[in-house]
Steps between C-alpha positions, in 0.01 A plus 500: 500500500260783578327670211522876466307733281703778348353812346660722240341840436554632150491853359191711559397862528731655758418684822583834338232443230220283644233748598192377685197651664437516874266200480784274383728620779225450754427146375859402582526689828178359642661156528864605534542850650877443509500549120467879526863529386408340166297812413631852436279806443453609138282775350170575673353193666716260294777275633810341350496131589801270523354194327799268558507591870127429525546166324788406730289586807208288379731209417666522842158500661431174316820351638710534186837630612722423201417797275751621243499729198335842496619702799305820412807669353470700175683220314178292508255777399318428175390864466844660528688245286335516155796338322451185710134475597150557366285710731126517452483840669780639288440326164130419461409826325775448244504120464152395605416278792751220499754358735635177636466325830623165623471305822684180579465273800722199563621282782863521606 
């Protein structure tokens, strides 16, 4: 039986809230110009980046095709769903710098 590696992307800052500078955008586009759609113009020289889309593209590039979970929809956004998720950008001033992160890797 062939082994497969599955990936599940959890909640993160959503594409409507993840603001980056032009240097971050350029760092992605230098290697993968087809990722221009993962960036939308924001104020000034800033860009809104679709972090789950960028992760999916990098995983695909590595040959990982079974990717589930976060599909970039607002349902997964840690910033816009305060009742469900902690967001460093939203909560750090009020709660201090805290948060949780987990990564799991296993063979199927």
